[in-house]
N, C-alpha and C positions, 0 to 999 in steps of 0.2 A: 635448633628450629628445624621442624620437617618441611621437605622441599616445598609442598604447595603454599606452607604459611609465609614460607620465605619469599616464594613467587608473588604471592599478593601482597606481601608488604612493599617489596620492591615496585610492583605495578602500582600500587598507591602512590608511593612517593614519585615516580615517573609521572603518574596521572597527574598529580598537582603540577608538576613542572610544564605539562604539556596542556593541561585544562587553562591555567593563567596566559600563557601566550595565544591560545585560540580564544580565550575568554575575552582577549582585548579587544577584538572585532566586534564579540558579543556586549561587551560593556560600552564600546563606543556607539553601538547600533541605535540607541535612542538618542543618543547626542548628536551623532551625524544626520540621522533622519529628521531631526528637528532643525538643523541647522541648513542642512542642504535640500535642494529641489530634488524630486525623484529623478529628473534626467541627469543631474549632477551627480547624484549617488550612482546611477547606471554607470555613468562615466567612468567613476572612480573604481568601481567594480569590475569592469572591462580592463583597466589598467592593471588591477591586481591580480586578473586571471591571467595576463602575459607574465607577469611577475611568478607566478606559480610554475608556468612552463620553462621560463629560463630558469629557475630555480633548480629544476630536474636537469636540464642540459649541463648546466654549470657542476654539478654532483657527479655525473655520468656514472652512477651506481657505485662511486667508490666507498660510499659509506657500508654497504653491505658486503663489498669485498673486503673492506677492513676487517669486519668482524670474522668473516670466514678464514682469513690467513693469520690475523691475529690469534685465533684460539687454536689454528692448526699449525702453527710454525713456531719452531724451536728459537727463532731468532726475531722476538719480536720488536725490538729496537729498529730493525732492518724495515719492517713493516710499517712502523711509525714513519719512519725518514721517507721511506718512498711513496707512501700515502701524502704526505705534506708536500714534498717537493714537486709532484705530479699535480695536485691541486694549485699550488701557488703557480705554477709556469701556466697552466690553462685558464686560471682566473685573471692573472695580469694581463695575459693576452688578449682577453676579451675587454678588459676595461679599455685597453689602448685602443682596439678596435672599434669598441663601441663609441668611445668620446671623438674618434677621428670621424666616424660616419654619424654622429648624432643630428647634425642639421639636413642631411640627406634623408636620413630616415623619417625624421620630422616632416619634410616636404610630402613623403610618399603617403605616411600614415595618417597625417592631419593632426597628430598630437603636439602638443606645446613642446619646443625643444628643452625647456627648462626641466619638464617631468621626466622628459628620457634622461638627463643629467643625473637627476636624484636617483631615478630607478638604476643607472648603470652602476654609481657608486653603493647603493644599498646592496645590490645584488653581489658585488664583488666581497663587501664585508661579509656577508652572509655566508658565502662560499667558503671564506677562508676560517671558519669556525665548524666546518663540517667533520674534520677529522680531530679536533680536540673534543667537541662533544661526543662523539663515538668512542673516543678513549675512554672518557669517563664513564660511561656506560659499559665497556668491555672490562674496565676494571672495578665494576660493581660500586661506583661512588654516586650514587642518586643523590644525596645529599648537596653535594658541590653542584651538580647538574641542575637541580631544582633551584638553587639559590640564584644562579646566574641567569636562568632562564625567568625568574621571577622578578630580577631586578630589571631586566630588559623590558618586562611589561611594566612595571611601575613608572620607567622612565618615559616609554612611549605614551603610556595614559596619561600621565601628568602634565608632559608636553603637549599633548592635543588639547586638554583642558585649558592650559594656558595660553596657547595661540588661538584658539577658536573662541573661547570664552571671556577670560580675563583681558588679554591684550586688547582687543577692541575697546573694553571698558576703561582700561587705563589709559590708552591713547587719546580717548574721548575728554577723559577727566584732566589730563595733563597734557594739552596741546603743544606744549614747549618742550616736553620733557623727552627722556630717553624713548620711553615706550611709543611716543608717537613717532619717533624716527625710525623706528624698524617696525612699525604695523604699516601694513598696505591692504587696501580695500579689494574684495574680490581674489583674495590668495588663498581661501581656504583649502583648495586641494595640494597647493604647494605646501602650507603648513603642516598639513598631514604627512606629506612626504617627508620634511625636514625633521619632524619628531622621529619618525621611523629611522632616519639616517642617523641621528644622534644616538639614539637606542643600540642601533646594531654597531657604531662605533665605540661605545663603551662595553659592550658586549666582546667585542674583538680583543680589547684591552685586557680584559679580565680573562681572557683565554690564552694569552700570550704566554704564558709559563711553559707550555708544551714546546713551542717553538724555540724559546730561549734555551732550553735544556737538550735540545735535539742536534745531533751533528748531521748535517743534511747531505744525504747520500742517496743517489738514486739507483738502486739495483734493478738493471735492466731486466735480467731475466724474471725476476720476481714481479716487477711491473706489468710486462708482458701477460705474466700468469693472471694478474689482477684484472689487467684490463679484460682478458678474455672472459673472466668471470663476470666481471662488471657489465659490459657492454649489453648483454640481454637484460640486465636489471634496469639499464638506461631505457632500452625500448619499452620495457614494462613501465618504468616510471612515466616515460611521455604518454603511453598509452592512458596510465591511470589519471594523470592530470588533465589529457583530454576530456576524459569522462567525468571528472570533477569540475573544470572550469571552461572548457570549451563551449559549451552551451550559451555562456554569456557572450561570448565573440560572435557565435552564429547568431544568435538573438539580434544584436546591434546590426550585423550584416544583412539580414534576411528580412527583418520588419520594416515597414515604412519609416523613411528617416525621422517624420514628425512625432512618432510615438517610441520608435526605439529606444532610446535611453530612459524614457520614463518607465517602460515595461521591463528592461533590464532592473531597473532600481527597485521595482515593487517585487519582483521574481528574487533579487538577490537578497533583500530584507527578509522575506518570509523564509526564504532557503536556510538562513543563520537560525531559525528556531529548530532545525534539525542539528544543531551544534552539540547538543548533549549526548546524541549517540555517537557523533564523530568524534567526541572528546573521549569517551568510554572505549570505542575501538582502537583509536590511536594510542592511549595509554597502555591498554592492554598488550598490544602490539610492541610497544617499546618494552614492556617489563618481558615478554616472552621471547624475543628474537634472540637476544644473547643466551637466554635459557636454551632454545631449541640448538644452537651450536655446540654449547658447553656441555650438554647431556646428550649429543647425538651418539656418543661412543659407550654410553652407560648400557648395562643390562637392561633390555626390553623397554627402550625408551618410547616406543610405541603406545605404551599403555599410559604413561603420563600425559603425552600429547593429547590422547583421546579424552582423557579426564579435563584436561584444560579446556579443551572445545565444549563439552558438556558445560561446563560452569559459565563460559563465556556467552552460550545461546541462551541459557536461564537468566542471567543478569541482563543480557541486551534484550530479551522479551520483556522483562519488566520495564526497562527504560522505554522500549518502543510504546507501550500501552499507557505508560504514566505521561508521557510527553503528550500523546495524542489525547489523551482525557483532558489535560490542563492547558491545550493548545491556546484557548480563547483567553485564558489569564496571562500566559506567557505573552500573547501579541500585545497585550495592553501595557505590559510590563516593559517590553523591550522593542516593541514598533509602534510607537506611542501615536504616531500620526496615522488616522484613519485612512489616507488616500494611499497607503501601501498595503491595506488589508485584502485588496481585491485578490491578491496572488495566495490568499491563505489555503485553497484546495490543494495547492502542491505539497503541505506540510506531510501528511501521513506518507505519501511517495517517497519524498526524499530521506524521511526518517528510515523507512524500510530499506531504501538503497544503501543508506550508510549502515545497516545492519547487516545486509548481504555482503558488502565489502568487507566487514568485520569477521565475518565468518569466512570469507574467502582467505584473509590473511592467515587465520588459524589451520585452515586446511593447507595452504601454501608451503608448510614446513616440508613436505616431501620432496619437492624440487630444491629447496635450499639446502638440505642436508646431504643431499645426494649428488649435489653438483649440475643439477640439470634445469639450471636458471633459464635456458631457452624456451624450456615450456611456460614458464612465467611471461616470457616475452610473447609467446603465442597467444596465450590466453588473453593477455590484456590487450593486444593487438586485435583480436576478436571483439571484445567489448568496446574498444575504441571505434571501429568500424561501424558497429551497431549505432553507437551513439551518434556519429556523425550523420549515416543514413537516416536514421530515424528523424533527427533535428533537420536535415535539408530537405526531406519529404513533407514533413509535417508542421514545421513552424509556420509555413504561409497561411496556413489554414486553423491551427489551434494555438498558436504562439507559445507561451513559456509551459503551458500543459504538455505540450509536446517534449520540451527538454525535460519535465520532470520523469514523464513515462520513459524516455530514453535512457535516463541515468538508472532508474530502477531495473529495466531490461538490461541493461548493460552488467550491472553487478550481481544480477540474479543469474545470467548466463555463465558469468566467470566463475561463480560460486559453484555451479553445477559442474561445469566443465574440469575445475580443480578437484572436485571429489572423485569423479569419474577417473580421471588420469592418476590421481594418487593411488587409486585400488590396484592400478596396473603395476606401478613402479616401487610403490613403497606401501604397504597394507598396513594401515593404522585401524585398531578395532573400534571405531567410533560406535557409540550408542545410537544407530540410525533412528530407531524408532522414538526414543526419548527427544532426540534433537527436533525432528520433523514434529513431535507432539507439541513440544513448548513452542516452535515458531509459528505452527498454523493455529493453534488457539489464540496466541498473542496477535497474529493478524486479522483473524475474525472478530475478536473483541474490539480491535482497533476501528476496523470498518464499521461496526455497528455503532461504537461510540461516536465517530465523526461524521459518517456518512449518513446513516440510519436514523440515529438519535439528535442529529444536528449539533453536536458538541455540547449537549443538555448534561450538565455535572450531576444532576439527580439520577441519570441513567448510568454516566461514565464512572463516577466513583465505585456505585456497586459492582460494576465490570472489573475494576482494578481491584477490589478488595476480594472479588472471587478468585482473581487469578492469583494473587498473593497468598490467599489460603491453600490453593492447590500446591503452589510451589512449597510452601510451609510443609505441608502434609506430605509429599512426596521426597524432599531434599533434607529436610531436618537431622535426619542421623548422619547422612554424609557429610554436612557442615559440620556437625559436631566433631566427627572424625579429624577433619582438616584443622579447626580451630582451636580445639580443646587439648588435642594430642601435642605431648610435651617433646 
C-alpha cells in the first residue's frame, strides 16, 4: 500500500474513533437543549470548559513526549514504563488533593460540591488512559483504538438517554419500584456526570492490559528528558484550551448575571455546529502525528509533509463551505429549540477558526520533529493572549460575537506564525499558491452564502457545486495517483 493511501486509511479509522466521542456531545445536543433551559445548558458548558483545562494539565504533554521517545528510543519498554509511572503518580496526587479540597473549592467557586466530586473522578480515569491510547496509536493499532472509543461513546450516550428520558418515566409508572428509588428530580446535570463517569471507568478497565503487562520502573534520566520535551507542549496545550473553551468562562464572568448563563448556552449550542470541521481536523491530526515522527528520518520527508497539507486544505475547504451552506438545516436537526438560534451568526467564524487550527497542526510538524517544541508554546501563548484580550475588551459590548471573533483571530494568527517560523527553521515546500487559492475561494463563497444571500439554499447549493467542480477539475489526476496506485 502506498504511503498516502495508508495514511488516509489510518486517518479514516482514527477519524471514526475521534468522530464518535466528539459526536457524543453533538448527538446529545438536541436531547440536552430540549430538556435543559438555556441557563442550565450554559452552566453545563462552563463546567465542561473547566474539564478541558484540567485534562490538559493532567496530561502535561506526556502523550506527545511518549510518541517522540517511543519512536526515537531503542528501549521502548522503558519509555512505556516511565510514562505510565509518571502519569499514575501525578494523577493519584491530583485525585487525593482534589477530594480533600472539594468543599473549599465549592465554597469559592459556587459550584455544587457533588459536581466537583464527579469531575475529579472523571478526570482521574481519563488521565490514566492517556498512555495506553498513545501506545495503540504508536503501534498502529487503529481498530482497537476505535473499538474502545466507540464503546465509551455507546455507554455514555445510552446512559444519558436512560437517566434523562426513560428513568423519569419508569419512576412515575412504578412509584414503589426500584426506578423510583434511584430517581431524583432536578438531578439532570448530575445524571450527565454519572453517565460520563461510568463510561470512563469501563474504558479504563478495557485499557488495563498495558498496565498489567508492564514492569513499573521510573527511569529518572529518561523522565527528565521527557518532561523537558513535554513542558512546552503543556504550555501549548493550556494555550490551545484557553482558545477553545475559556471564552465560555469569560462570558459567564463578564456578562450581567441575569443573562450570562443563557448567553453561554446559546453560544455553546451554535458553536457545536462547527464540530464537523473540528472532527475532520482532529482525525487528520491523529493520523498524521505518528506519521510525522516515524518518517522524519526518511529521505526528503518535507515533500510528503507538503503534500499532506495540500490535501488537508482541499478537504477542509469543502467542509467549510458545505457546513456553511447547510447551516440552517443543521440547526433544525441538532439545535431544535429556536431559543438557541439567536447565536447562529457565529457559525461561519467558528468553522473558519477550526479550519485555521487544523492547518496550524499540519504546519506545526517543523517544531515537533526538530525538538523545538518551545516554539509551539510561544505561538500558542500569543494566541491565548489574543483570545483573552479580545474577550475582555469586547464581551461587555458585543457579547458572544466578540468570543467568536477572538477565536478566529487567535487561530488565524497562530497559523500564520507557524508558517513563518517553519520557513526559517525547517523549510517545507508547501504549494503556497494552491493552499491560498482554495482557502480564499472557500472563505469568499461561504461569506456570500451565509451573510450576503442569507443562507438561501437556492444560492448556496450552486456555489458549493461550483467549488466541488473546481476541485475535481484541478485535483482529479493527483487523487487518482494516490488511490489507484498499487
